[in-house]
N, C-alpha and C positions, 0 to 999 in steps of 0.2 A: 777210343774213349777220350772224352774231352780232358785236356791236361789240367785245366783249372778244377774240374770236378774231381779228377784223380788226386790232386794235391790236397783238397779238403778231406777226401776220404782217408788218406794216409794219416793226416793229423788226428782225426777222430779215432782211428785204430790205435794210435800211439798214446792215447789218453790226454791229448791236448784239446782244450776248449778254444775253439776259434770263434771269437765274438763277432768277427766281421762276416761270418758265414750266415746265409739265410737259414741254414739247417739248424744251427745251434744258438743263434743270437737271442738272448732273453729280452731284447728291447725292440725286436722286429714287430711290425704292425700285426702280423698273424699271431705271434705269441701273445701280444697284449689282448687281442680279442678272445683267444681261447682261454686265457687265464681267468676271464670273467665268466666263463661258462656258457658262451654264446654258440660254441661249435659242438655239435653232438659227438659222442664217442661211438665209433662204429662197432667195435667188438671188444667189450671190457674183459671178456674171458681170455682173449688171445694175448699171451705174454711172450710171443716170439715174433720178432720183426725182421727176420732174415739176417743177412751178413752186414747190414749197413749200420746197425746199432743207432737208429734214430731215436732221440729221447722223446718221451711222452710229455706233452704239455697239458694234458687234461687235468684240471684241478690244481695246477701248480701256481703258487703265489710267488712270482718271480722277485718282486721287490723285497718281500719279507725274507725270502730264502737267501738272496744275494747279500742283503745287509746283515743277516745273521752270520753268514760265513765270514764276511769282512770284519764284523765286530768281534768275532772269536779270536782273531789272530792279530789284530792291530794292537800296538802297545799303548798302554795308558800312561798319562803324564806322571812325572814324579810328584807333582803337587797333589794330584788326586790320590795317589797311593799314601802319601804322608797324612792327608786329611782323613783317609779311611782308617789308618792305624791310630791316629789321635782320638778318633771317636768310633770305637768298635761297634757301638750300638747302631749308628747309622749304617755301618758296613753290613751288619746282620740284616737290617731292614732292606737295604739295597739288594742283597742276595736273595731275600725272599721275594721281593718285587720282580727281580729278573726271572726267577723260577716260575712265578705266577704268569708273567707274560709269555714264557716259552710254552707253558701248558695251554693257554688259551689261544695263542696265535699259531704255534708250531706243533701242538699236540705232543709235547715231550713226555707227558705222563709222569712228571716228578711228584712224588707223594711225601718224601721225607727230606727235610732241609739238611739233616746231618750227613746224608750221603753225598751232598754236593760240596765240592771243594773249589777253591780258587787257586790259580797258579800265581807265580810271582808278579805277573802283569795285572792281576786282579780280574782275569777273564774266567767266567764260569766254564768248567770242563764240560764238554758235550756228553750227553748220556749214551747215545749209541751212534756208531759210525753212519748208519743210514739216515739219521736225522740231519746230518750236515751235508748230504749230497745235494748239489744244486740241480742236477739232471737225474731223472729216473727213467729207466728203460723197461719198466713194466707197470701195469696198473694195479693198484691195491684198492679193492672195493671196501668202503667203510661199512661195517656191519654193526648193528646195535648190540652191545654186550651189557651184562648186568652192571659193569662198572660205569657205563655211560648213561644209565637209565635216568639218573637225576638230572643230567645235562639235557637229555632229550625230552624229559617229562614236561608237559605244559603246565603242571601244577607246582613246579619247583619255584621257590621264592628267591633263590640265589642267582645272581647274574653269572656265576662261574661254575665250572664243572665239578664233578665229585672229587676228582683227584686234587684239584686246586683247593677245594674245601678242606680236604685232609691235610694238604700242605699248610694251610693257614692255621689249622688246629694243632699241628705238630709242636711239641714243647721246645723252647729254645732256652739255653742257659743264659741267665741274667748276668751281664757283664758288670763287674764291680766298678763303680765310679769313684774316683779320687778327687776330692775338692781341691781346686787350685788356690784357694785362699785359706789361711789359718783360721781355726775356730776360736783362738784366743791369742792375744798379744800382750805381753807384760814388759814394762820398762825395767831395764837392768843397768842402772848407772854404774860406771866404773868397771864394766865387764871388759877385760883386757883383750886387745887384738893381738894375741901371741899364739903362733901356731903350735908351740911346744907344750902348752898348758892344757889341763883338763879340768874345767871349772864347773861343770854341770853334771849331775847324776840324779836318777829317779829311783826311789827305794821301793821295796816290796810292800810297804805300808802306804804307798801312794803319796809320798812326800818328796818334793823336789828340793835338792840342796844346790845352792849357787854361791860361788865365791866371787865377791865383788870388792875389789881393792883389798882392804885389811879385814873384812868381815865375811862371815858365812851366814847366809840367810836360808831359812826353811819356809817353803810355800806348800801348804796343804791343798792337794787337788780336790779334796772333798769339801772343805769349808772355805777355801781361798784365803785363809788367814796366813799372814807373814810374821815370822818370829826371827829374831836375830840369835843365832847360836853362839857365836864367839866374835871377839874383836881383838885383833893382834896388834893394833896400833900402839898399845902401851908397851909392847916389846920391840917396837920398831920393825915389825915384820909384816909380811903380806901373804895372801893365800895364792898358791900356785896349782893346787889340785884338790879335788874332793872325790870320795868314793864310799858308797854304802856297802855294808856287809849283806849277806844273803837274807838274813832274817829282817833286816831293815830297822834294827834298833841302835846300831853303832855306825857312826860316820867317821871316816879317816880324813884328816886335813893335812895336806902337804904344804910346807911354807917355803918362802924364798931363802931363808937361812939354813935350810936343810933339815928341819925338824919334821917329825910326823906325829901329829896329835890325834888321839882317839877320843871321841866324845859320845856320851850317852844322849841320844836325841830327846828321849822322853823326860829325863831328869834335867837336861840342859847343863850338864857339868862334864868336865874333862876327867877321864879315868886313867889316861897314861900319856906320857911324853917320851917319844922314842928318838934317840940320837944315833949318829953313825954316818950320816951324809955330810959332806963338806960343801955342797952347793944345793941349789933349789931342787925340790922334789916335784917333778912335773907329771908323774904317772903313778897310779896306785891300783892294786888289784887284790881282792880278798879271795882266799881259799879256805872256807870254814873259819877257823880262828887264826889262820896264818895270813899275815899281811905282807904283800910284796910291794916294794917301792923302788921306782927308777928315778935317777937323779942326773943332774948335769955333770956330776963327777964320774960318770960313765959306769957306775956300779948299780947292781940290783941287790937289795937286801931283803931277806925273808926272815920275819920274826913272829913268834907266837905272842899274841897280845895278852894271853892269860898269865904267862910267866915270862915277861920280857927280860927280867934280871937273872933268871935261873937258866933258861935254855939259850945257848949261844946262837947268835945270828948266823945265817948262811949268806956268804958273799959270792955273788955271781958276777964274774968279770969276763967280759967278752967283747962288749961294744967299745969302740974307740972314740966315740963322741956321745953327746947327750942322749939318754934313754927317754923317749917321748911316747912310747906305746907299750902297754902291758895288758894281757888278757889270759885268764885261765881257761882251759878247755872245759866243756860241760861235764866230763867225767872226773875233773879235778886231778888229772894225772900229768898234764903238761902245761907249761907256761910259755906263751909266745911273747916275744919282746921285739920292738922296733926302735931303731935309733937314727940319729942324724948322720950316721956313717953309711946310710943306704942299705943296711943289712937287717934281715929278719932271722931271729934265732928262735929255736924251740928247746926248752929245758924240761927235764923230768924232776921227780921229787928227790932224787938222791945225788945226782951228779952236780958238780960245781962248774962243769963245762957244758956248752950247748951240745945237744945230741943231734941237732940238725941246723944247717946254715943255708940260707937262701940269699943270693947276692945279685939277683936279676934286676932289682929296682935301681933306678938312676937318681933317686932323690930320697929325702928323709922319709922313713916309714913310721907314720903315726897311726894310721887307720888299720886296725886289726880286728877281726871277728871270726869266731869259731861257729861252724854251722851246728845248730841243734838237731838237724834232720839226718845228717850223714856223718858217721863217725870218722874223725880224722880229717875232715874237710876244713881248710883254713883259707880265709880271704885276707888280702892285705892291699893297701893303696899307697902310692908314692906321691911325693910332693910336686912342686911346680915343674921341675926338670924331667919328671917321669910321667905323671898324669894317668898312670895305668892302675887298674884293679887286676890283681893276679890271684889265681886260685891254686892251692897246693893240696896234694894228698900226702899228709904227714905219716900215713902208714907205710907208704912205699917211697917216700921222699922224692916224689915226682911232681913237676909242674903240670897243671891241668889246662887252664884257659887263661887268656889275657884279653882285656878290652881297654882301649884307649878312650878315656872319658873326655879329653880335650881341656881339662882344667885340673888344678891341684886337688888331690883327694885328701880330705881332712878327717873323715870319720866313716866307719862302716858299721852296720847293724843288721843282723838277720831277723826275719819275721819268726815269731814263735809258732805260728800255725800253718804257714805256707812256705813253699820253697822259693822265697823271695828275699831280697835284701835292699837296704836303702843306703845311699852314699851322699855325703855332703861335700861341697866343693868350694874352693877359694878362687885364686887367680885363674881365669879371669871371669868366670861365669857366675860365681856366687849362687849356685843353684843346688837343688836337692833332687836326686834321681832315685826312682824305684825301679829295680831290675827283677826280671824272672830268671831263675837258675834251673837248668844249665843253658837255656837258650840265650841268655843275656840280652833279652829284648827289653827295651825301656817301656815300663808300664805307665810312668808319669814323670813329668818334670815340673817342679815347684820352684817358683821364684818369689822374691819379696824382700830378702835381705839385701842391703846395699853394701855390705862388707863381706869378707870371707866368713863362710858358715863353719866356724871352728869347733863348735860344741854340739854334741848330739846325745840324747838319752831317750830310752823307750819306757813307756808306761808299763806298770806291772801286768796289765791285761794283754799287752802285746798289740794293742790296736792303734795307739797314738804315739807320736814322737814329739819331742821338743827340741828345737834348734836355737843356738845362740850365736851371735856374731858381734863384731866390733862396732856395729851400729847401735849397741847397747839396748837390744831388744831380745826377748825370748818369744818364739813363735811356736804354737802348738798346731800340729797337723794330724788329721786322720788319714793314714796311708795303708794300714793293713786290716785285713778282715779277721774276725774271730772264728770263722767257720773252719772246722777241721774236716779232713777227709773222712767219709763214712765207710771207706773200704777197710774191712777187718783182715788181719793177717790170717792166712790159711796154713801157716806153719804149724807143725806138730808141737813146736816148742811153746806156742801160745796156749797156756793152760786154760785161759778163760773161754776158749771156743769149745771146750769139752765139758764145761759145767752146765748142768741142766737144772 
């Protein structure tokens, strides 16, 4: 036996495609002519070719097949992947177009777009292994089936086949688009560029309160009217924090001298003046009629605004530096506090000592947010030296996830309707990021502020947010969707499922 022939035969038996061989070369002149259908097929019914395993070239589109195999496994560039993630609508359209081409050129038979997935490289997963074989060792006679009648019918008005038509009619989930520009911008002169203050809050009655210098202003989102609630200049004081109660009729105002004032927004008058702090009050949080205040004197005071002179205050001492973040849990049972000492504490309603301590942050913890979707889930963000958003399970006292945002984390807020959250940042990106949880995929990145985005508040409907920065502007963004999940709980504890 010829040695050259024997060597080629051994390569073919070992599964190696020898492109230099005249037997298996897809670019040989003989293969080119036969792929155009010029050479007759001797015996279509014969599917046994002896022991040489000579591939059949009858009806084979070599160029299409080879490019399809090569395109499935070559890596896509990082820029293309980022562009696809930034605009998911274009990615969906590109996936549908790829499936349509595979149906019409390769006969893939894809009918539903939902069944098709993309891997990390953005390459469409092949449907069946036999579709990606470049060489075929038996002939498959194409027979007309009921599924292909529309494609074969001379009366069909569509240029594509029946399966491609079904693919184009398959429903696709509409991707939510987040506008990159704010829908409203308000001037906020004298809005302080101080990381430890909280000067913006949005009430349940759709009124925005903003602390500007020595005054607190109220802006109605319904009428766009601005009213001045109070002016502390006569006392030689300035505003360091504002916070609405849950009903939206009372607003607490923390001052630089350590006072906490409670104002009736509708009547426009002060109803109480709370003392106790020896330094500025930068953080406030309501729990029904209980008002918690965090100060630069490292104390957290809890007082009942109905009877401030009768019920003694609760003093929570644990932080060693200024308290700059306070948030009550949705069930009103736990208070989370963050301080300039890089610590995150969790307090309950009875103890004067923290029941949980988290010390993983490497910078001041101002950004704190409790999840309204998962009981006991707490998110916190660190300052410039930390730049991380961390998630905690306060039921088990265990850390869950951590993501490095690349810039100072100033605020966090969870969506009321979806398992997403928004974060605002300072040094050095001055950006607003929307995240999916628990995948922690960035949904959107919003820019526009020229200073640190130190202030954040959410509208009562949970759809819009307002951000404030040292550039003395307030910007309103539509970032969250109001649509809730339509899936009903099948638990036997859900009484509404049994009502007829």
